[in-house]
C-alpha positions in Angstrom: 0.1 0.1 0.0 1.4 3.3 -0.8 2.0 6.1 1.6 -0.5 8.2 -0.3 -3.3 5.7 0.1 -2.3 5.2 3.7 -2.5 8.9 4.4 -6.0 9.0 2.5 -7.3 6.1 4.9 -5.9 7.8 8.0 -7.7 10.9 7.0 -10.9 9.0 6.4 -10.8 7.3 9.6 -9.4 10.2 11.8 -11.0 10.3 15.2 -12.2 13.9 15.8 -14.6 16.4 14.0 -12.9 19.2 12.1 -13.1 22.7 13.6 -13.7 24.9 10.7 -17.4 25.2 9.9 -16.9 28.1 7.5 -18.4 28.1 4.1 -16.2 28.1 0.9 -16.1 31.6 -0.5 -14.1 31.5 -3.8 -14.8 29.2 -6.7 -11.6 27.3 -6.0 -12.4 27.1 -2.4 -15.8 25.5 -3.3 -14.2 23.3 -5.9 -11.6 21.8 -3.6 -14.2 21.3 -0.7 -16.5 19.5 -3.1 -14.0 17.1 -4.5 -11.5 16.7 -1.6 -13.5 17.9 1.4 -11.0 20.3 2.6 -11.0 23.8 3.9 -8.3 26.1 5.1 -7.6 25.8 8.8 -9.4 22.5 9.2 -8.0 20.6 12.1 -8.6 17.5 14.3 -6.9 15.7 17.0 -7.2 12.3 18.6 -5.0 10.2 20.8 -2.8 9.0 17.8 -2.1 12.3 16.4 -3.2 15.5 14.7 -4.5 16.4 11.1 -4.1 19.9 9.9 -5.0 21.8 6.7 -3.2 25.0 5.8 -3.3 27.3 2.8 0.1 27.0 1.1 -0.5 29.3 -1.8 -3.4 31.6 -3.2 -2.7 31.0 -7.1 -3.3 28.4 -7.8 -5.2 27.7 -4.4 -3.0 25.1 -2.6 -3.9 23.5 0.6 -1.5 21.3 2.6 -2.9 18.4 4.4 -0.6 17.1 7.2 -0.9 14.2 9.5 1.4 14.6 12.7 1.5 11.3 14.8 1.9 11.4 18.5 3.9 8.1 19.0 7.6 7.7 18.8 8.7 5.8 15.5 5.4 6.8 13.7 5.7 8.6 10.5 3.4 11.3 9.3 3.3 13.1 5.9 2.1 16.0 4.0 0.1 16.0 0.8 -0.6 19.2 -1.1 -3.8 19.6 -3.1 -3.8 22.4 -5.8 -6.9 23.4 -7.8 -6.6 25.5 -11.0 -9.6 27.1 -12.4 -9.8 26.6 -16.3 -13.2 28.6 -16.6 -16.3 29.0 -14.4 -17.2 25.2 -14.6 -13.8 23.4 -15.2 -11.1 22.7 -12.8 -7.8 20.8 -12.6 -6.7 19.3 -9.4 -3.3 18.0 -8.5 -2.6 16.0 -5.3 1.1 15.4 -4.6 2.8 14.0 -1.6 5.7 15.9 -0.1 8.4 14.9 2.3 10.6 13.3 -0.1 8.5 10.3 -0.7 10.0 9.2 -3.9 8.1 7.0 -6.5 4.8 8.6 -5.7 3.5 10.7 -8.6 1.0 13.5 -8.4 -2.6 12.5 -9.0 -3.9 14.8 -11.6 -7.8 15.1 -12.0 -10.0 17.3 -14.4 -13.6 17.9 -13.4 -16.0 19.7 -15.4 -19.1 20.7 -13.4 -21.0 22.3 -16.4 -23.7 19.6 -16.3 -23.5 18.5 -12.7 -27.0 17.8 -11.2 -26.0 16.8 -7.7 -23.4 15.2 -5.4 -23.6 12.2 -3.2 -21.2 11.2 -0.5 -20.4 7.4 0.1 -18.4 5.6 2.8 -15.3 7.3 4.2 -13.9 8.8 1.1 -16.4 8.6 -1.8 -18.2 11.4 -3.7 -20.1 11.0 -6.8 -21.1 13.9 -8.9 -24.0 13.3 -11.3 -23.6 14.8 -14.7 -20.1 16.0 -14.0 -17.3 14.9 -16.3 -14.1 13.7 -14.6 -10.9 12.6 -16.3 -7.6 11.4 -14.9 -4.9 13.6 -16.8 -1.9 11.7 -15.3 0.2 9.4 -17.7 -0.2 5.9 -16.6 -3.7 6.5 -15.1 -2.6 6.9 -11.5 -6.1 7.8 -10.5 -7.2 4.2 -11.1 -5.2 3.2 -7.8 -8.1 4.8 -5.8 -10.7 2.4 -7.2 -13.0 4.8 -8.8 -15.2 5.1 -11.8 -14.5 8.5 -13.2 -16.8 8.1 -16.2 -19.7 7.7 -13.7 -18.5 10.8 -11.7 -17.3 8.7 -8.7 -14.1 9.7 -7.0 -12.7 7.8 -4.0 -10.2 10.3 -2.8 -12.1 12.7 -0.7 -10.1 13.3 2.3 -12.2 15.5 4.4 -14.1 16.3 6.5 -12.3 14.9 9.5 -14.7 13.1 11.8 -14.5 10.0 13.9 -18.2 9.4 13.3 -17.9 10.2 9.7 -20.5 7.5 8.6 -22.9 8.5 11.4 -22.6 12.1 10.5 -22.9 11.4 6.7 -26.2 13.4 6.6 -24.7 16.5 8.0 -21.6 16.4 5.7 -24.0 15.7 2.8 -25.8 18.9 3.7 -22.7 20.8 3.6 -21.7 19.3 0.3 -25.4 20.1 -1.1 -25.2 23.7 0.2 -21.7 24.2 -1.3 -22.7 22.8 -4.6 -26.0 24.9 -4.6 -24.1 28.1 -4.0 -21.4 27.1 -6.6 -24.0 26.6 -9.4 -25.9 29.7 -8.3 -22.8 32.1 -8.2 -20.2 30.5 -10.4 -21.0 27.6 -12.7 -24.4 28.8 -13.8 -26.5 26.4 -15.9 -27.2 27.5 -19.5 
């Protein structure tokens, strides 16, 4: 199992609710929240360590996702997720591991929300965008390692939000996703 997948799994199962309830404000913030579930300044702690999301850059919007373990001999890691807006409805995402982890290539994903009709969360890290067009643009189809069906709009790499009771609180997280998508469609990616 790669470090990237282990980091995603740790994020999905992390044992405390995130602390940032702020709504996304820019188009890029909305897009990165909808696809990856991340917001700047999200944090969570439990007995095994701490998760932190921090803004690394404004252009393109880049958020760093860091796991800091408590135990001696444990290793953490940082992954950066950047989003570049192509137009009001089309975005390119790049998730890349940091900390000198050789052999792990960035995951590059193009998402076109032009025809999106809705979004549905599933399990710890799944999200499906009905009507969206999703394409892995990384040579070698690195996106396939996350066991997803991009043609059906299903992405299995949604890291946040951090919540030990993520499945129990799925209706709350779904409501946040629905509200973000509705605002995004009303203000940014307006239907024809």
